[in-house]
C-alpha positions as CSV (number, residue, x, y, z in Angstrom):
1,X,16.4,1.4,-31.7
2,X,19.5,-0.8,-31.1
3,X,22.5,-0.3,-33.3
4,X,22.6,-4.1,-33.8
5,X,19.6,-6.3,-34.7
6,X,18.5,-8.7,-32.0
7,X,17.0,-11.2,-34.4
8,X,16.3,-11.6,-38.1
9,X,12.7,-12.4,-38.9
10,X,13.9,-15.6,-40.6
11,X,15.6,-16.8,-37.4
12,X,12.5,-16.0,-35.4
13,X,10.3,-17.9,-37.8
14,X,12.6,-20.9,-37.7
15,X,12.9,-20.9,-33.9
16,X,9.1,-20.8,-33.5
17,X,8.1,-22.9,-36.5
18,X,6.1,-19.9,-37.6
19,X,4.3,-19.2,-40.9
20,X,5.4,-15.9,-42.5
21,X,2.6,-13.5,-43.6
22,X,2.9,-10.1,-45.3
23,X,6.2,-8.4,-46.1
24,X,8.5,-9.0,-43.2
25,X,11.6,-6.8,-42.4
26,X,14.9,-8.5,-42.4
27,X,15.8,-7.4,-38.9
28,X,14.1,-7.1,-35.5
29,X,15.6,-4.9,-32.8
30,X,13.7,-5.8,-29.7
31,X,10.9,-8.0,-28.2
32,X,7.7,-6.5,-26.7
33,X,4.5,-7.8,-25.1
34,X,3.1,-4.3,-24.5
35,X,1.9,-2.1,-27.3
36,X,2.2,1.0,-25.1
37,X,5.9,0.7,-24.5
38,X,7.3,-1.0,-27.5
39,X,10.0,0.8,-29.5
40,X,10.0,1.1,-33.3
41,X,11.6,-2.1,-34.8
42,X,10.4,-4.4,-32.0
43,X,8.5,-7.6,-32.6
44,X,5.2,-7.6,-30.7
45,X,4.0,-10.8,-29.2
46,X,0.2,-10.9,-28.8
47,X,0.1,-12.9,-25.5
48,X,-3.2,-13.7,-23.8
49,X,-3.1,-12.5,-20.2
50,X,-5.5,-12.9,-17.3
51,X,-7.3,-9.7,-18.2
52,X,-6.4,-8.7,-21.8
53,X,-5.8,-10.6,-25.1
54,X,-2.7,-9.1,-26.8
55,X,-4.4,-9.7,-30.2
56,X,-6.6,-6.8,-29.4
57,X,-3.6,-4.5,-29.5
58,X,-1.8,-5.8,-32.7
59,X,-3.1,-2.8,-34.8
60,X,-1.9,-0.3,-32.2
61,X,1.5,-2.1,-32.0
62,X,2.0,-2.0,-35.8
63,X,0.9,1.7,-35.9
64,X,3.5,2.4,-33.2
65,X,6.3,1.0,-35.4
66,X,6.4,-2.6,-34.5
67,X,8.5,-4.5,-37.1
68,X,6.1,-7.4,-37.0
69,X,3.6,-9.1,-34.7
70,X,3.4,-12.7,-33.6
71,X,-0.1,-13.9,-33.5
72,X,-1.9,-17.2,-33.2
73,X,-3.3,-19.1,-36.2
74,X,-6.9,-19.1,-34.8
75,X,-6.9,-15.2,-34.9
76,X,-5.0,-14.6,-38.1
77,X,-8.2,-13.6,-40.0
78,X,-8.6,-10.5,-37.8
79,X,-5.7,-8.8,-39.5
80,X,-5.1,-7.4,-42.9
81,X,-3.7,-9.8,-45.5
82,X,-0.6,-7.8,-45.9
83,X,0.1,-7.2,-42.2
84,X,3.7,-8.3,-41.2
85,X,3.0,-11.3,-39.1
86,X,4.6,-14.5,-37.8
87,X,1.7,-16.9,-37.3
88,X,2.0,-19.7,-34.6
89,X,-0.3,-22.1,-32.9
90,X,0.2,-20.5,-29.5
91,X,2.0,-17.2,-28.9
92,X,3.3,-17.9,-25.4
93,X,4.7,-21.2,-26.6
94,X,6.3,-19.3,-29.5
95,X,7.9,-17.0,-27.1
96,X,9.2,-20.0,-25.1
97,X,10.7,-21.5,-28.2
98,X,12.4,-18.2,-29.1
99,X,13.8,-18.0,-25.6
100,X,15.2,-21.5,-25.9
101,X,16.8,-20.6,-29.3
102,X,18.3,-17.5,-27.6
103,X,19.9,-19.6,-25.0
104,X,21.2,-22.0,-27.6
105,X,23.1,-19.3,-29.4
106,X,24.4,-17.7,-26.2
107,X,28.2,-17.9,-25.4
108,X,27.7,-16.1,-22.1
109,X,28.2,-17.3,-18.5
110,X,24.6,-17.7,-17.3
111,X,23.5,-17.1,-13.7
112,X,20.1,-17.9,-12.3
113,X,18.8,-16.4,-9.1
114,X,15.9,-17.6,-6.9
115,X,15.0,-17.5,-3.2
116,X,12.3,-16.4,-0.9
117,X,13.7,-13.0,-0.4
118,X,16.3,-10.9,-2.2
119,X,16.0,-12.3,-5.7
120,X,15.7,-9.0,-7.5
121,X,18.2,-7.1,-5.4
122,X,20.8,-9.9,-5.9
123,X,20.0,-9.9,-9.7
124,X,20.4,-6.2,-9.8
125,X,23.7,-6.4,-7.9
126,X,25.0,-8.9,-10.5
127,X,23.8,-6.6,-13.3
128,X,25.8,-3.8,-11.8
129,X,29.1,-5.6,-11.0
130,X,29.1,-7.6,-14.2
131,X,28.0,-4.8,-16.4
132,X,31.1,-2.9,-15.4
133,X,33.2,-5.6,-16.9
134,X,31.5,-6.7,-20.1
135,X,28.3,-6.9,-22.1
136,X,25.7,-8.0,-19.5
137,X,22.0,-8.9,-20.0
138,X,19.6,-9.3,-17.0
139,X,15.9,-9.7,-16.4
140,X,13.9,-6.5,-16.3
141,X,12.2,-5.7,-13.0
142,X,10.8,-9.0,-11.6
143,X,10.3,-10.8,-14.9
144,X,10.6,-14.2,-13.3
145,X,7.6,-16.2,-14.2
146,X,6.2,-18.4,-17.0
147,X,6.2,-15.4,-19.5
148,X,8.9,-13.2,-17.9
149,X,11.7,-15.8,-18.1
150,X,11.2,-16.6,-21.8
151,X,10.8,-12.9,-22.6
152,X,14.0,-12.1,-20.8
153,X,15.8,-14.9,-22.7
154,X,14.4,-13.8,-26.1
155,X,15.7,-10.3,-25.4
156,X,19.2,-11.5,-24.8
157,X,21.7,-10.3,-27.4
158,X,23.9,-13.0,-29.0
159,X,27.1,-11.3,-28.1
160,X,26.4,-11.1,-24.3
161,X,29.3,-12.0,-22.0
162,X,27.2,-12.4,-18.8
163,X,23.5,-13.1,-18.5
164,X,21.5,-13.1,-15.3
165,X,18.0,-14.4,-14.9
166,X,15.6,-14.2,-12.0
167,X,13.4,-17.2,-11.4
168,X,10.4,-17.1,-9.1
169,X,7.6,-19.4,-7.9
170,X,4.7,-19.6,-5.5
171,X,3.8,-23.3,-6.2
172,X,5.9,-26.4,-6.4
173,X,6.9,-27.4,-10.0
174,X,7.1,-23.8,-11.4
175,X,10.9,-23.4,-11.3
176,X,11.9,-26.5,-13.1
177,X,10.5,-25.7,-16.6
178,X,11.9,-22.2,-16.3
179,X,15.4,-23.2,-15.3
180,X,15.6,-25.8,-18.0
181,X,15.1,-23.0,-20.5
182,X,17.8,-20.8,-18.8
183,X,20.3,-23.7,-18.3
184,X,22.6,-21.7,-15.9
185,X,26.2,-22.3,-15.2
186,X,25.7,-20.9,-11.7
187,X,22.5,-21.0,-9.6
188,X,21.9,-18.9,-6.5
189,X,19.4,-19.5,-3.8
190,X,19.4,-16.4,-1.7
191,X,17.5,-17.9,1.3
192,X,14.4,-19.9,2.2
193,X,11.8,-18.3,4.4
194,X,8.1,-18.6,5.3
195,X,6.7,-17.3,2.1
196,X,3.8,-18.6,0.0
197,X,2.8,-20.8,3.0
198,X,-0.7,-20.9,1.7
199,X,0.5,-23.3,-1.0
200,X,2.9,-25.4,1.1
201,X,2.6,-27.6,4.1
202,X,5.8,-26.1,5.6
203,X,9.1,-24.4,5.0
204,X,10.6,-27.8,3.9
205,X,8.3,-27.8,0.9
206,X,9.5,-24.3,0.0
207,X,13.1,-25.4,0.2
208,X,12.4,-28.4,-2.1
209,X,10.6,-26.1,-4.6
210,X,13.5,-23.7,-4.6
211,X,15.8,-26.7,-5.1
212,X,14.2,-27.3,-8.5
213,X,16.7,-24.7,-9.8
214,X,19.4,-27.4,-9.6
215,X,17.6,-29.5,-12.3
216,X,18.5,-27.0,-15.0
217,X,22.1,-26.5,-14.2
218,X,24.6,-27.1,-17.0
219,X,26.8,-30.2,-16.4
220,X,29.4,-29.3,-13.8
221,X,27.3,-26.3,-12.8
222,X,27.7,-24.5,-9.4
223,X,25.1,-23.9,-6.7
224,X,25.6,-20.9,-4.5
225,X,23.7,-21.4,-1.2
226,X,23.1,-19.4,1.9
227,X,24.8,-21.3,4.7
228,X,23.0,-19.3,7.4
229,X,19.5,-20.5,6.5
230,X,18.0,-23.3,8.6
231,X,17.2,-25.1,5.4
232,X,20.9,-25.2,4.3
233,X,21.4,-29.0,4.9
234,X,18.2,-29.8,3.0
235,X,19.3,-27.6,0.1
236,X,22.7,-29.3,0.1
237,X,21.1,-32.7,0.0
238,X,18.9,-31.7,-2.8
239,X,21.8,-30.3,-4.7
240,X,23.8,-33.5,-4.3
241,X,20.9,-35.6,-5.5
242,X,20.7,-33.4,-8.6
243,X,24.4,-34.1,-9.3
244,X,25.4,-30.4,-8.9
245,X,29.1,-30.1,-9.8
246,X,30.1,-27.9,-6.9
247,X,28.4,-26.2,-3.9
248,X,29.7,-22.7,-2.9
249,X,28.3,-21.2,0.3
250,X,27.9,-17.6,1.6
251,X,26.9,-16.1,4.9
252,X,28.1,-15.2,8.4
253,X,28.8,-18.8,9.3
254,X,32.5,-19.4,9.9
255,X,32.5,-22.3,7.3
256,X,31.0,-20.2,4.5
257,X,33.1,-19.9,1.3
258,X,32.0,-16.3,0.9
259,X,32.0,-15.1,4.6
260,X,30.9,-11.9,6.2
261,X,33.7,-10.9,8.6
262,X,32.3,-7.5,9.6
263,X,29.7,-5.0,8.6
264,X,29.1,-1.4,9.5
265,X,25.5,-0.6,8.9
266,X,24.7,3.1,8.0
267,X,21.4,4.8,7.1
268,X,21.9,4.6,3.4
269,X,24.8,2.2,2.8
270,X,27.0,-0.4,4.4
271,X,30.7,-1.0,4.8
272,X,31.5,-4.7,4.4
273,X,34.6,-6.7,5.2
274,X,34.4,-10.2,3.7
275,X,36.4,-13.3,2.6
276,X,35.3,-14.2,-0.9
277,X,36.5,-17.7,-1.9
278,X,39.8,-17.1,-0.1
279,X,40.2,-13.4,-1.0
280,X,40.0,-10.7,1.6
281,X,37.8,-7.9,0.4
282,X,36.6,-4.6,1.9
283,X,33.9,-2.6,0.0
284,X,31.1,-0.1,0.3
285,X,27.6,-1.4,-0.6
286,X,25.2,1.2,-1.9
287,X,22.2,-0.4,-0.2
288,X,21.6,-0.4,3.6
289,X,20.8,-3.4,5.7
290,X,22.5,-6.5,7.0
291,X,20.3,-8.6,4.6
292,X,21.7,-6.7,1.7
293,X,25.3,-7.2,2.9
294,X,24.7,-10.9,3.1
295,X,23.2,-11.0,-0.5
296,X,26.3,-9.0,-1.7
297,X,28.4,-12.0,-0.7
298,X,26.4,-14.2,-3.2
299,X,26.9,-11.5,-5.8
300,X,30.7,-11.4,-5.4
301,X,31.0,-15.2,-5.2
302,X,29.0,-15.6,-8.4
303,X,30.9,-12.9,-10.2
304,X,34.2,-14.6,-9.2
305,X,32.9,-17.9,-10.4
306,X,31.8,-16.4,-13.7
307,X,35.2,-15.2,-14.4
308,X,34.8,-11.5,-13.5
309,X,37.5,-9.5,-11.7
310,X,36.7,-9.7,-8.0
311,X,38.3,-6.4,-7.0
312,X,36.4,-4.5,-9.8
313,X,33.2,-6.2,-8.8
314,X,33.5,-5.2,-5.2
315,X,34.3,-1.6,-6.2
316,X,31.1,-1.5,-8.4
317,X,28.9,-2.5,-5.5
318,X,29.1,1.1,-4.2
319,X,27.1,2.2,-7.3
320,X,24.3,-0.3,-6.9
321,X,21.1,1.2,-5.7
322,X,17.7,-0.3,-4.8
323,X,15.2,-1.3,-7.5
324,X,11.8,0.3,-7.7
325,X,9.6,-0.4,-4.7
326,X,12.5,-2.1,-2.8
327,X,13.9,0.6,-0.7
328,X,14.2,3.6,-3.1
329,X,14.5,6.8,-1.1
330,X,12.9,10.1,-2.0
331,X,13.0,13.5,-0.2
332,X,9.6,15.0,0.6
333,X,9.6,18.8,1.1
334,X,7.4,19.5,4.1
335,X,7.0,23.2,4.9
336,X,10.5,24.7,5.4
337,X,12.0,21.3,6.1
338,X,12.1,17.8,4.6
339,X,10.9,14.3,5.3
340,X,12.2,11.1,3.7
341,X,10.2,8.4,2.0
342,X,11.5,4.8,1.8
343,X,9.4,3.0,-0.9
344,X,9.3,-0.7,-0.1
345,X,5.8,-1.1,-1.6
346,X,6.6,-3.8,-4.2
347,X,6.2,-6.8,-2.0
348,X,6.4,-8.2,1.5
349,X,6.8,-11.3,3.6
350,X,7.8,-11.8,7.3
351,X,11.5,-11.9,6.5
352,X,11.6,-8.9,4.2
353,X,9.3,-7.0,6.5
354,X,11.6,-7.5,9.5
355,X,14.6,-6.5,7.4
356,X,12.9,-3.3,6.2
357,X,12.0,-2.4,9.8
358,X,15.6,-2.9,10.7
359,X,16.6,-0.4,7.9
360,X,14.0,2.1,9.1
361,X,15.3,1.7,12.7
362,X,18.8,2.9,11.5
363,X,17.4,5.8,9.4
364,X,18.5,9.3,10.5
365,X,15.7,11.6,11.6
366,X,16.1,15.3,12.2
367,X,14.6,17.7,14.7
368,X,11.3,16.3,16.0
369,X,11.3,13.7,13.3
370,X,9.9,10.2,13.8
371,X,10.5,6.8,12.2
372,X,7.1,5.9,10.7
373,X,6.2,2.5,9.3
374,X,3.1,2.2,7.0
375,X,2.5,-1.5,6.7
376,X,0.1,-3.4,4.4
377,X,-1.0,-7.1,4.5
378,X,1.5,-9.8,3.8
379,X,-0.4,-12.2,1.5
380,X,-0.2,-16.0,0.8
381,X,0.7,-17.0,4.4
382,X,-2.2,-19.4,4.9
383,X,-3.4,-20.2,8.4
384,X,-0.3,-18.7,10.0
385,X,-1.1,-15.2,8.6
386,X,-2.6,-13.7,11.7
387,X,0.3,-15.0,13.9
388,X,3.0,-13.8,11.5
389,X,1.5,-10.3,11.3
390,X,1.1,-10.1,15.1
391,X,4.7,-11.2,15.5
392,X,5.9,-8.0,13.7
393,X,5.3,-6.1,17.0
394,X,8.7,-7.4,18.2
395,X,10.6,-6.0,15.3
396,X,8.7,-2.7,15.7
397,X,9.9,-2.5,19.3
398,X,13.4,-3.7,18.7
399,X,14.1,-1.2,16.0
400,X,12.7,1.8,17.8
401,X,9.9,2.6,15.3
402,X,7.9,5.5,16.7
403,X,4.6,5.3,14.8
404,X,2.9,2.5,12.8
405,X,0.0,2.8,10.4
406,X,-1.6,-0.6,9.5
407,X,-3.6,-1.5,6.4
408,X,-5.7,-4.5,5.8
409,X,-7.5,-7.2,7.7
410,X,-4.3,-9.2,8.4
411,X,-2.5,-6.1,9.7
412,X,-5.3,-5.7,12.2
413,X,-3.5,-8.4,14.2
414,X,-0.4,-6.1,14.4
415,X,-2.5,-3.1,15.2
416,X,-4.1,-4.9,18.1
417,X,-0.7,-5.9,19.5
418,X,0.8,-2.4,19.3
419,X,1.0,-0.2,22.4
420,X,-1.3,2.8,22.1
421,X,1.7,5.2,21.8
422,X,2.8,3.5,18.6
423,X,-0.5,3.5,16.9
424,X,-0.6,6.0,14.0
425,X,-3.8,4.8,12.2
426,X,-5.6,1.8,10.8
427,X,-7.8,1.2,7.8
428,X,-9.1,-1.7,5.9
429,X,-7.4,-0.8,2.6
430,X,-4.7,1.5,1.2
431,X,-7.1,4.0,-0.3
432,X,-8.8,4.5,3.1
433,X,-5.5,4.8,5.0
434,X,-4.0,7.3,2.5
435,X,-5.4,10.5,4.0
436,X,-4.3,9.5,7.5
437,X,-0.7,9.0,6.5
438,X,-0.5,12.1,4.4
439,X,-1.8,14.2,7.2
440,X,0.6,12.8,9.8
441,X,3.9,13.6,8.0
442,X,6.0,16.4,9.3
443,X,9.6,17.7,8.7
444,X,12.3,15.4,9.9
445,X,10.2,12.2,9.6
446,X,11.4,9.1,7.8
447,X,8.4,7.1,6.5
448,X,8.7,3.6,5.2
449,X,5.8,2.1,3.2
450,X,5.7,-1.7,2.7
451,X,3.2,-4.5,1.9
452,X,2.5,-7.3,-0.5
453,X,1.8,-6.2,-4.1
454,X,-1.9,-7.2,-3.6
455,X,-2.3,-4.8,-0.7
456,X,-1.7,-1.9,-3.1
457,X,0.6,0.1,-0.8
458,X,2.0,1.9,-3.9
459,X,-1.3,4.0,-3.6
460,X,0.1,5.6,-0.4
461,X,3.5,6.1,-2.0
462,X,1.9,7.9,-4.9
463,X,-0.2,10.0,-2.5
464,X,2.8,11.1,-0.6
465,X,4.7,12.0,-3.8
466,X,1.8,14.0,-5.0
467,X,1.2,15.9,-1.7
468,X,4.9,16.6,-1.2
469,X,6.4,16.8,-4.8
470,X,10.1,16.9,-4.9
471,X,13.1,15.4,-6.7
472,X,11.9,12.5,-8.9
473,X,13.2,9.2,-7.5
474,X,15.0,6.7,-9.7
475,X,12.7,3.8,-10.5
476,X,15.3,1.5,-11.9
477,X,18.4,0.1,-10.2
478,X,21.3,2.4,-10.6
479,X,24.4,0.8,-11.9
């Protein structure tokens, strides 16, 4: 339980226009939507999901020590007359209203992050560098949608100095209502890539959808944009039409305000030399890959713009590690030796897949070890899906990947394009591929597992961890 209350029950009731029922505690120490993980003193919001109705777990939440539950009026009769409840017309709308109230009381510098690739890594980088300089609140995991954003806002303590929120989308119109709740002072677009093409006519539509983040900027707010993306001019035009106060750019482009001057890429880190808003900075980045180095420019630019100390921010980047499913490394004891697992199983698209193959290509193998890619379908790519999967063969060759296992009907296109010497195995789904991958691993190997969340590649990660149990990997970003 927190030392300081997050909300009073009276403030919550006022923000949500809720009816009080039962004996309510004065203070609430956290906000939860999951009865399995809530801490004593949390308020439990009974949200209706796609599969479960949170109202079915109110009793379990209260038995677990929830301070109160937020329920809808239509289901109030299900609960005891003396149950500690805040009763609203719609629980998700109540959470939105509480998030809006949280933002209204917040004195912090607020940063919002979106982009086709790198949202979570950039957000975690900001959490790390800002957290070293003052009270910092940031979205948990990838809580970036219609319930994740208001939940992250509602959890933000009133005395926060820096607040960072991730905002996602896969359809046009989804970012605008979220960013208008967040009302950031600084908005970052990491990049625009061919992601969610199933729902857009082209990459221009994706750029326009990402540009919705400008609509919620506070007056005089700053847009931090990737100058290297082909969509840069379009993003700039959209920002100007939205009356953004200032545009700051990052990238390798010579005209970038936060410019990559040089980078030395290593197996598990990078050494970066950059010019950040006129300041010459050299630092170690605790995550490998050129794409991570470029995102770190946005992190440092935003930190400087938010009033943080740039030198301390750069120093803190050495302690930032990948988030769960986004490059976390784990040793796998194999016989008398060791293999390495790189868990990239959280999600995938053509850009992130190419970047991950680049990181795998620089990984250090030992003895007779091989660089092995285990790749699942990249989803929501529309008619271009087969072409984009087949096109990964170039990245496989360019990065010296020794062996590839392919999973899913779309990855069949890559499998067919591979030379016979690089074919490790193919199956229609992760469960069917699991035994082939486990049987192939030997000491010295580095195996990277990646695919869209819907391709369930975490199944294979779990199988490898079970077959070769070793040191437990950190699931959360290390800061």
